[in-house]
C-alpha positions as a printed Julia matrix, in Angstrom:
344×3 Matrix{Float64}:
 182.34  43.76  -144.46
 178.73  42.68  -144.94
 178.39  39.01  -145.88
 176.55  37.96  -149.02
 173.1   36.58  -148.3
 172.65  33.03  -149.54
 169.71  33.02  -151.96
 168.41  29.84  -150.34
 167.75  31.95  -147.22
 165.71  34.35  -149.34
 163.61  31.58  -150.87
 163.03  30.02  -147.46
 161.86  33.37  -146.1
 159.52  33.87  -149.05
 157.81  30.57  -148.34
 157.59  31.19  -144.59
 154.06  32.57  -144.17
 154.32  32.67  -140.38
 156.85  35.51  -140.37
 157.12  38.85  -142.23
 159.56  38.83  -145.1
 162.81  40.53  -143.95
 163.37  43.88  -145.64
 167.13  43.28  -145.61
 166.61  40.55  -148.23
 165.01  42.84  -150.8
 168.2   44.05  -152.47
 169.22  40.42  -152.92
 166.7   40.18  -155.79
 168.82  42.54  -157.88
 170.89  40.99  -160.67
 169.99  37.38  -159.96
 172.19  34.77  -161.57
 170.67  32.39  -164.12
 170.59  29.64  -161.5
 168.99  31.91  -158.88
 166.35  33.12  -161.31
 165.55  29.51  -162.16
 165.23  28.61  -158.47
 162.91  31.57  -157.87
 160.73  30.62  -160.83
 160.47  27.05  -159.57
 158.87  28.1   -156.26
 157.11  31.3   -157.39
 153.59  29.85  -157.42
 154.11  28.38  -153.97
 154.51  31.88  -152.52
 151.35  33.46  -151.14
 149.85  35.71  -153.89
 149.56  38.66  -151.5
 153.23  38.3   -150.61
 154.18  38.14  -154.29
 152.36  41.4   -154.92
 153.87  43.05  -151.85
 157.33  41.94  -152.96
 157.02  43.65  -156.33
 155.67  46.8   -154.68
 158.66  46.9   -152.32
 161.06  46.34  -155.21
 159.47  49.19  -157.17
 160.06  51.55  -154.23
 163.74  50.59  -154.2
 163.94  50.83  -157.99
 162.57  54.39  -157.92
 165.38  55.5   -155.61
 168.32  53.41  -156.84
 169.25  53.41  -160.53
 171.81  50.65  -160.06
 169.43  47.84  -159.1
 167.96  45.41  -161.63
 164.94  43.36  -160.63
 164.24  41.99  -164.11
 164.02  38.32  -163.1
 161.3   39.01  -160.52
 159.43  41.44  -162.74
 159.22  38.91  -165.58
 157.44  36.54  -163.2
 155.14  39.37  -162.14
 153.9   39.87  -165.7
 151.97  36.6   -165.39
 150.23  37.44  -162.12
 146.43  37.35  -161.98
 146.25  40.7   -160.19
 146.4   43.55  -162.76
 147.96  45.88  -160.19
 150.88  43.49  -159.82
 151.23  43.18  -163.61
 151.36  46.96  -163.86
 154.07  47.1   -161.21
 156.05  44.46  -163.09
 155.88  46.52  -166.28
 157.23  49.59  -164.52
 160.09  47.54  -163.09
 160.99  46.42  -166.6
 160.59  49.61  -168.59
 164.22  50.7   -168.17
 165.85  47.34  -168.77
 168.45  47.06  -171.53
 167.08  43.67  -172.55
 165.2   44.17  -175.81
 163.23  40.98  -175.27
 160.72  42.99  -173.23
 159.62  44.91  -176.33
 157.48  42.09  -177.79
 156.19  41.36  -174.28
 155.03  44.96  -173.88
 153.51  44.97  -177.36
 151.55  41.82  -176.57
 150.32  43.22  -173.25
 149.36  46.51  -174.92
 147.1   44.63  -177.32
 145.78  41.71  -175.3
 145.85  42.27  -171.54
 142.27  42.21  -170.21
 142.89  45.19  -167.93
 142.8   48.68  -169.45
 145.37  50.15  -167.09
 147.83  47.33  -167.75
 147.49  47.87  -171.5
 148.14  51.57  -170.89
 151.21  50.83  -168.74
 152.6   48.54  -171.43
 152.04  51.14  -174.14
 153.77  53.85  -172.11
 156.71  51.58  -171.27
 157.52  51.3   -174.98
 158.44  55.0   -174.99
 161.96  54.33  -173.71
 162.57  52.0   -176.64
 161.14  54.49  -179.13
 163.73  56.98  -177.86
 166.47  54.36  -178.15
 165.28  53.58  -181.67
 165.73  57.23  -182.58
 169.26  56.95  -181.18
 169.91  53.84  -183.32
 170.21  51.67  -180.22
 167.36  49.4   -181.32
 167.52  47.43  -184.59
 165.56  49.1   -187.38
 163.27  46.11  -187.85
 162.39  46.02  -184.14
 161.86  49.79  -184.07
 159.69  49.79  -187.2
 157.55  46.94  -185.85
 157.12  48.71  -182.51
 156.0   51.92  -184.23
 153.51  50.01  -186.38
 151.89  48.61  -183.23
 151.89  51.93  -181.4
 150.33  53.76  -184.35
 147.72  51.02  -184.67
 146.68  51.54  -181.06
 146.7   55.35  -181.32
 144.45  55.21  -184.38
 142.42  52.27  -183.1
 139.36  51.8   -180.92
 140.89  50.89  -177.57
 140.05  52.91  -174.47
 141.21  56.55  -174.54
 143.7   55.96  -171.72
 145.48  53.24  -173.72
 145.53  55.33  -176.89
 146.85  58.33  -174.96
 149.68  56.35  -173.41
 150.57  54.95  -176.83
 150.81  58.49  -178.19
 152.98  59.55  -175.26
 155.33  56.65  -176.06
 155.38  57.36  -179.8
 155.95  61.1   -179.36
 159.71  60.54  -179.03
 159.67  59.51  -182.68
 160.66  61.86  -185.49
 158.25  60.18  -187.9
 156.14  62.5   -189.98
 152.84  61.16  -188.58
 153.56  62.25  -185.01
 152.91  66.04  -185.17
 149.46  65.55  -186.69
 148.59  62.96  -184.03
 149.69  65.35  -181.28
 147.63  68.13  -182.87
 144.61  65.81  -183.01
 145.03  64.98  -179.31
 145.28  68.69  -178.52
 141.99  69.31  -180.31
 140.17  66.48  -178.49
 137.65  67.24  -175.76
 138.67  66.42  -172.2
 141.47  67.09  -169.74
 143.09  63.71  -170.32
 143.76  64.35  -173.99
 145.06  67.87  -173.27
 147.5   66.53  -170.66
 148.68  63.89  -173.13
 149.07  66.44  -175.92
 151.19  68.76  -173.77
 153.3   65.88  -172.48
 153.82  64.64  -176.04
 154.76  68.12  -177.22
 157.46  68.16  -174.58
 158.74  64.72  -175.5
 158.92  65.69  -179.14
 161.24  68.59  -178.17
 159.82  70.4   -181.2
 159.67  74.23  -181.0
 156.67  74.24  -183.35
 154.55  73.75  -180.2
 155.69  77.0   -178.58
 152.34  78.76  -178.89
 150.35  75.84  -177.48
 152.51  75.19  -174.41
 152.92  78.89  -173.57
 149.15  79.27  -173.72
 148.74  76.83  -170.82
 151.55  78.08  -168.55
 149.0   79.87  -166.38
 146.28  77.24  -166.64
 143.75  77.24  -163.83
 144.04  73.45  -163.75
 147.22  72.44  -161.94
 147.77  69.18  -163.83
 147.54  70.99  -167.16
 149.77  73.81  -165.9
 152.46  71.39  -164.72
 152.46  69.58  -168.06
 152.85  72.89  -169.89
 155.69  73.95  -167.58
 157.49  70.65  -168.11
 156.95  70.89  -171.86
 158.6   74.31  -172.15
 161.58  72.8   -170.36
 161.78  69.8   -172.64
 161.53  72.05  -175.71
 163.93  74.52  -174.03
 161.83  77.56  -174.84
 163.76  80.69  -173.9
 160.53  82.66  -174.3
 159.16  80.95  -171.16
 162.1   81.66  -168.86
 160.96  85.05  -167.54
 157.42  83.84  -166.89
 158.72  80.87  -164.92
 161.02  83.09  -162.86
 158.1   85.41  -162.12
 156.08  82.45  -160.84
 158.82  81.63  -158.34
 159.16  85.27  -157.3
 155.45  85.57  -156.52
 155.63  82.37  -154.44
 154.54  78.81  -155.25
 153.11  76.75  -152.41
 152.51  73.48  -154.25
 155.7   71.4   -154.23
 155.02  69.56  -157.51
 154.37  72.85  -159.29
 157.47  74.49  -157.82
 159.67  71.52  -158.73
 158.36  71.51  -162.28
 159.23  75.2   -162.65
 162.73  74.74  -161.21
 163.51  71.72  -163.36
 162.32  73.39  -166.54
 164.4   76.46  -165.76
 167.41  74.2   -165.3
 166.85  72.88  -168.83
 166.27  76.32  -170.37
 168.93  78.33  -168.54
 169.43  82.03  -169.14
 169.75  85.21  -167.12
 168.57  85.0   -163.53
 168.11  81.24  -163.4
 171.27  80.27  -161.5
 171.01  82.91  -158.76
 167.33  82.07  -158.25
 167.96  78.35  -157.76
 171.04  79.02  -155.62
 168.97  81.27  -153.34
 166.33  78.54  -153.07
 169.08  76.08  -152.16
 170.27  78.35  -149.34
 166.72  78.47  -147.97
 165.94  74.75  -148.48
 163.81  73.34  -145.67
 165.02  69.73  -145.68
 167.44  67.24  -147.21
 165.01  66.17  -149.92
 164.59  69.73  -151.18
 168.34  70.3   -150.94
 169.04  67.21  -153.02
 166.52  68.19  -155.68
 167.8   71.76  -155.99
 171.41  70.58  -156.17
 170.39  68.18  -158.94
 168.72  71.08  -160.74
 171.92  73.13  -160.48
 173.9   70.19  -161.86
 171.48  69.98  -164.77
 171.74  73.75  -165.29
 175.51  73.37  -165.53
 174.95  70.77  -168.23
 172.64  73.19  -170.03
 175.07  76.11  -169.76
 178.04  74.05  -170.94
 176.17  72.88  -174.04
 174.42  75.93  -175.53
 173.97  74.12  -178.83
 172.5   70.63  -178.39
 171.29  67.99  -180.71
 167.81  67.22  -179.4
 168.38  63.5   -179.11
 171.63  63.92  -177.14
 169.87  65.58  -174.22
 169.91  63.69  -170.92
 166.9   61.41  -170.28
 163.9   63.1   -168.63
 164.08  63.69  -164.9
 161.63  61.61  -162.9
 159.57  64.76  -162.29
 158.83  64.82  -166.02
 156.72  61.71  -165.62
 154.67  62.89  -162.67
 151.51  63.14  -164.73
 151.42  59.33  -164.85
 151.47  59.24  -161.06
 149.04  62.12  -160.52
 146.52  60.69  -162.94
 147.12  56.98  -162.35
 143.49  56.38  -161.38
 142.11  58.4   -164.25
 140.27  56.69  -167.09
 139.01  59.7   -169.04
 137.66  63.12  -168.15
 135.15  64.65  -170.53
 134.42  67.83  -168.6
 135.43  71.06  -170.29
 138.36  72.84  -168.68
 138.23  76.51  -167.7
 139.6   78.64  -170.51
 143.26  79.43  -170.02
 144.75  82.87  -170.2
 147.93  83.11  -172.26
 148.55  86.73  -171.46
C-alpha cells in the first residue's frame, strides 16, 4: 500500500530551487485540508514565480484527465498571480468547483482584470453556474446577479472576445433575451462571432436554430464546420443524422472533425448510428481512439434509453464540445469574411 506523502515534504520540494519538483507530489495538491491550504498560502510567494506557473500548468493537465481531483486551494492562489497566463490557468482549474464562492471572483475578474484573455476566461467559466442556475442548484439571487453582469458585458463595450465568451456562458439560460443576442452574434461580421453564435445555439439546445446550424454543416472553414456539427448534436437534430453518417462514410481525415461527428451522432441516435460507431471501434488504431469510441457508444446507449428528454436533464457536454476554446485560444477577433457555405 502506497504511503501518504507528508505535505511538509511537498512544501520543502516547492522551495527547493536546486532540484526539479517531483511529479509524484502533484496529486498531493488535491483536496488539501484547511491546515494544508493555510501552510501553502503562507509560503506561496516564496516559491519561484516560474515554478508557481509550471505547477498550475501541471495540475491543469491532471485535472483534464481525472474528474476526481480538486485543486481549488492552489487555483485560488493562482488567481492573484502577476502572469495573466497563470491567472487563466487558475480560472480553468476552478470552473467546475462546487464552491459557489468562485462566482463573485469570476464576475470581478470578468469586469476588472487588465488582461483581455483573462476576462474572457472568467466570463466563460460562469457558464457552468448559469447551467446550474437553470437547474435550481444556485440560489435565485446569485443566479440573477450573475446574469445581470453577463448581459452587461455582452451588451457593453469590452473587447469582442470577452463579449463572445460572456454570450457563450449566458446561452445556457432560458431567459427571453438570449435568442435575440444569439441572432445578433450570428449576424455579426467575422469568424469569431459566427463560431460563438453556433456554439451558443448548441448550448441553448433550442431547435429553433435548426436552419442556421444545418447551413454550416459543410462549411469550408473547419472551425465553423466543427461548431455546427457539435451544435446539431447538442440540439439533437434528427435531420442532421444522415448527413453526418455520410461524412463518415466518405472518410474524414481530421481527428477533431471525426470526433465531433461521432459524438454528435451519439447524442442524436437513430438508424445506422450504432453499427457505424461499432465498426469504427473494431478498426480503432490505438487505445485513445478505442476509449473515445467506447465512450460514444455509452453515450448512445444513454440517448437510446431516454428517447424523450427534458433538455436540462441531459448529461453535461463532453470535453470535445469545448474544443473551440482550445482551437481559438490565441484568437482575439477575425474580421475577414468567410467563404459562403453551401447548405445543400
